[in-house]
C-alpha positions in Angstrom: 11.8 4.8 5.1 14.6 2.0 5.6 17.5 2.4 7.7 20.8 3.6 5.7 23.2 0.8 5.5 26.9 1.5 7.0 28.9 2.0 3.9 32.5 3.3 3.7 33.2 6.6 1.5 35.4 4.7 -0.9 32.6 2.1 -1.7 34.8 -0.9 -0.1 33.1 -4.2 0.2 35.7 -6.2 1.5 39.8 -6.4 2.1 42.0 -9.0 2.5 44.3 -7.9 5.1 46.0 -11.4 5.7 47.5 -11.3 2.3 49.6 -8.3 2.7 51.4 -10.0 5.8 51.5 -13.2 4.1 52.9 -11.8 0.9 55.1 -9.1 -0.5 52.7 -7.6 -3.4 54.7 -6.4 -6.5 52.0 -4.7 -8.4 48.3 -5.1 -8.8 45.4 -4.8 -11.1 41.7 -4.0 -11.2 39.5 -6.8 -13.0 35.7 -6.9 -13.1 33.5 -10.3 -11.2 30.9 -11.8 -13.1 28.4 -12.3 -10.5 24.9 -13.9 -10.0 21.7 -11.9 -9.3 22.0 -13.2 -5.6 25.6 -12.7 -5.2 25.1 -8.7 -6.2 22.5 -8.5 -3.6 24.7 -10.1 -1.0 27.8 -7.9 -2.0 25.2 -4.6 -1.6 24.6 -6.0 1.8 28.6 -6.4 2.4 28.6 -10.2 2.8 31.7 -11.1 1.1 35.1 -12.7 2.5 38.4 -12.9 0.6 40.4 -13.9 3.2 41.6 -17.6 1.9 40.8 -16.6 -1.6 43.2 -16.6 -4.4 42.9 -16.2 -8.4 43.7 -19.3 -10.8 44.2 -19.2 -14.4 42.3 -22.2 -16.0 42.8 -22.0 -19.8 43.6 -18.7 -20.6 40.7 -17.0 -18.2 41.3 -15.9 -14.7 39.1 -17.6 -11.7 38.8 -16.3 -8.0 38.9 -19.3 -5.9 37.8 -19.7 -2.1 36.1 -16.3 -1.7 32.9 -16.4 0.3 30.0 -14.9 -0.3 27.1 -15.3 2.0 23.5 -15.7 0.4 20.7 -13.3 1.8 18.0 -15.1 3.6 15.7 -13.3 1.3 17.2 -14.8 -1.8 15.0 -16.5 -4.3 13.9 -20.1 -3.7 14.4 -21.4 -7.3 18.1 -20.6 -7.2 20.2 -22.7 -4.9 23.0 -20.6 -3.7 26.7 -22.1 -3.5 28.8 -19.7 -1.5 32.2 -20.7 -2.4 32.3 -21.3 -6.0 34.8 -20.2 -8.6 34.0 -16.9 -10.1 35.3 -15.5 -13.6 37.3 -12.4 -13.5 37.0 -10.2 -16.3 40.3 -8.3 -17.8 41.5 -7.4 -21.1 43.7 -10.1 -23.1 46.6 -8.3 -22.7 46.6 -8.3 -18.9 45.5 -11.9 -18.9 48.9 -12.9 -20.9 50.9 -10.8 -18.9 49.8 -12.4 -15.8 49.9 -15.8 -17.2 53.8 -15.0 -17.8 54.5 -14.0 -14.5 52.8 -16.9 -12.9 54.6 -19.5 -15.1 57.8 -18.1 -15.5 58.6 -16.0 -12.6 56.7 -17.7 -9.9 54.7 -15.4 -8.6 51.2 -15.9 -7.0 47.6 -14.0 -7.6 45.9 -13.0 -4.9 42.9 -11.0 -4.3 43.4 -8.1 -2.2 40.1 -6.2 -2.4 36.6 -5.6 -3.8 34.7 -2.4 -4.3 32.4 -0.6 -6.4 32.8 1.6 -8.9 29.8 3.1 -11.0 27.7 0.4 -9.7 30.0 -2.8 -11.0 32.0 -4.7 -8.6 35.3 -4.7 -9.0 38.3 -6.8 -7.4 42.0 -5.7 -7.4 44.4 -8.4 -7.5 47.8 -8.8 -6.4 50.9 -9.9 -8.1 52.8 -11.2 -5.1 55.6 -13.4 -3.8 55.3 -15.2 -0.7 57.3 -14.1 2.3 59.3 -16.3 4.5 58.7 -16.2 8.5 61.7 -13.8 9.1 60.4 -11.4 6.5 56.9 -11.3 8.3 58.7 -10.6 11.7 60.7 -7.9 10.2 57.4 -6.2 8.7 55.9 -6.1 11.6 58.8 -4.8 13.4 59.0 -2.4 11.0 55.4 -1.6 11.5 55.3 -0.9 15.4 58.1 1.2 14.9 56.0 3.4 12.5 53.1 3.6 14.8 55.4 4.4 17.6 57.1 7.3 16.3 54.0 8.6 15.0 52.8 8.6 18.4 56.1 10.0 19.7 55.9 12.9 16.8 52.3 13.5 17.5 51.8 17.2 18.8 50.0 17.6 22.2 
């Protein structure tokens, strides 16, 4: 019997923690990801990094750029894996049109927030975001520290 993998109960593959620090997230949507076979195996193993990833719009399509999926050592020998290739994101046309309008007219940025499994399919949550200035980042850090201290004070002994 093989050893069970350590999986989180919410089927999360990876999170982009830095995105919420660098950007203020206005809205988020769930999209599918077009993957190759070796990429699916690697995702099941949990080897995805979203830290420097973002979403681009090219020719009316969404593309995930900068995400790193580490290939497995046991992957097929006839496939040459490219760990950082651009991956197509799957969304409804109306959602894509709305995102195009937000990015081009209002100056928003699309960032990858998290990746997870739903019914055996890899999904990606992308956030519609605006960049934070340095003073905004300091204010959010101060607020987070205060909430932590507040919870510690109010915690029953």
